[in-house]
N, C-alpha and C positions, 0 to 999 in steps of 0.2 A: 292446900294448893297442890294441884297436879302439875308439877313442873314439866314432866315429859309431854303432857298434853299441850301445855303452853308452848313448849319448844316446837312441837309438831305444827301447831297453828301458825306461829310466827315464821317458821321456816317455809311453810306452804305459801304464805302471802308475800314473802320477801323476794320470791322469784320474779324477775322483770316481766316475763311473758304472762305469768299468772296475774300479776298486778294490772297489766294491760287488759286482760280478759275481765277482771273485776271492775275496772273503770268503765269499759264499754257496756257491761251488764248493769252498772249503776244507772246508766242513762235509760236503758230499756232492754227487755228480753230479746234475744237473738238466736238464730240458727247458727250452726257451725260455719257455713259459708259466709254468713253475714259477719260473724266474729273475725274470720280470716280477712275479710275485706277491711273491716274497721281497724284491725291491729296490724295489717300488712304482714301477716305471718302465714306460713304454709299450713295446710290442713292437717297433716300428720302431727306437727308440733302442737297445734291448737287442740286436737283430739286427745293427745297424751296429757296435756295440762288440764283439760276439762275433767279427765278421769281423776286426777290428783285432787282437784278442787271439789269434785263430787264426793270422793272418798272421805273428805274432811267435812262434808256437808256445808261447804261455803256456798255452793251453788245447787240449784235444783233443775230438773228437766221434766218436760212433759211432751207427749207426742201430739203433733198436729198433722194429721194425714201421714205422709211419709217422712216428714221432718221432725226433728227433736228441737224444741225451743228451750234454751237455757236462760235462767234468771238467778239473781242473787237470792239466797235464803232470806225470805221476807221477815222471819221472826227475829233473826240475829244480825245477819250481815247488812241488810239494808239500813237498819237503825245505826249500826256501827259506822258504816260509810257516811251516813248523814252527819254523824258526830265528827268524824275525821274531816269531812269537808268544812264543817263549821270551824274546827280548830285551825285548819290550814288557812282558811280565809282570814281569820282573826289574827293569828300569830306568825304565820310563815310568809305572808305577803306574796310578792311576785316570784319569789325564789322557789315556791312549792306549787307548781301548776299541775293539773291533772295530766297523766301520761296519755299520749296518743300513739 
C-alpha cells in the first residue's frame, strides 16, 4: 500500500471547494465559468483547485475552441463517484446530500 499516495488522494478530495467541483463535474463536463456559476465560487479559487485536481488526475480537460472543458477521470473517478453515490443513497439517507 502506498500510504503517502493515499494521503495525497484523500487530502485532495477532502477540500470543500474541490468536492464541490467534483460534484458538479459528476453531473456533466463544464468550463471554468460554468463551474464558477454552479459552485458560486470565484474564478481564481476554482482555477487553483482545478490545477490541484488535475495534478492528481482526478479530473481531465480538453480544449473546445477557446474554452477548456473539465470532466471527471472516466476510468477511475466516475466509477468511484457512482459507488459513493450508491453508498450514500443506501446508508446515509438524507443526512448526506450532494454538495451544491
